[in-house]
C-alpha positions in Angstrom: 24.5 37.0 10.5 26.1 32.8 11.8 27.3 31.6 8.6 25.5 27.5 10.6 22.9 30.0 10.8 22.0 29.7 6.9 22.6 26.1 6.5 20.0 25.6 9.4 16.7 25.8 7.2 18.9 22.7 4.5 19.6 20.9 7.8 15.8 21.4 9.1 14.2 19.6 5.5 16.8 17.2 5.8 16.2 16.1 9.1 12.8 15.7 8.3 12.9 13.5 4.7 15.8 11.5 6.3 12.6 10.9 9.3 9.7 10.2 6.4 11.6 8.3 4.6 12.7 5.8 7.8 8.8 6.0 8.3 7.8 4.6 5.2 10.5 1.7 6.1 9.1 0.7 8.9 5.2 0.4 8.0 6.5 -1.5 5.1 8.3 -3.4 7.7 5.8 -4.6 9.8 2.5 -4.3 7.2 1.8 -8.6 7.4 -0.8 -9.8 5.6 -3.4 -10.2 8.1 -3.5 -6.2 7.8 -3.7 -6.2 4.6 -7.0 -9.3 4.1 -8.2 -6.8 7.2 -8.3 -3.6 5.3 -9.3 -4.6 1.6 -12.1 -6.8 3.3 -13.4 -4.1 5.7 -13.7 -1.5 2.6 -15.4 -5.2 0.3 -18.3 -4.6 3.0 -18.6 -0.5 2.7 -18.9 -0.9 -0.5 -20.8 -3.8 -2.1 -22.4 -4.7 1.4 -21.2 -8.7 2.2 -19.1 -10.2 4.9 -16.1 -10.0 5.9 -15.9 -13.8 6.2 -16.5 -14.0 2.3 -13.0 -12.6 1.4 -10.4 -14.7 1.2 -6.6 -14.6 0.5 -4.5 -15.9 -2.1 -0.3 -14.6 -3.6 -0.5 -13.1 -6.6 0.1 -14.7 -9.3 1.1 -11.6 -11.6 4.8 -10.3 -10.7 4.1 -6.7 -8.4 1.4 -8.9 -7.0 2.0 -9.6 -3.5 -1.5 -10.9 -2.7 -4.9 -11.1 -3.6 -7.7 -10.1 -1.5 -11.1 -12.5 -3.2 -14.3 -11.0 -2.0 -17.6 -12.8 -3.3 -17.6 -13.9 -6.1 -16.2 -11.5 -9.1 -14.4 -8.8 -6.2 -10.9 -9.1 -6.2 -8.2 -6.9 -4.9 -4.6 -7.4 -6.4 -2.4 -5.8 -3.9 1.6 -4.7 -3.8 4.2 -5.1 -1.5 3.3 -2.1 0.2 0.0 -2.8 0.4 -1.4 -0.6 -2.5 -4.0 -2.0 -4.3 -2.7 -2.8 -8.2 -4.9 -0.9 -11.0 -5.1 -2.7 -14.5 -3.3 -1.1 -16.8 -5.9 0.0 -18.8 -3.8 2.1 -21.4 -5.0 -0.5 -24.3 -1.9 -2.0 -26.4 2.0 -0.6 -26.2 3.0 -0.5 -29.7 
């Protein structure tokens, strides 16, 4: 069996990894505030009722928070730059 054939699986895995990383970077680079607001406003309507127009966005105040999408009186979605919902740390006090 030729030696290059032994390296083919590694080359294919490397190519797939490069394509996945490129895709994630492309998504992060082209995500807008509007995309994030629309996503979480739709989520608010699905889970809590109400209207999409009940939601507004403000810049995040805490470290790591890009946008806070505020819907209604009590629902706040803190979102990081990758568009992920940032959940509060409920592990208790750190010693």
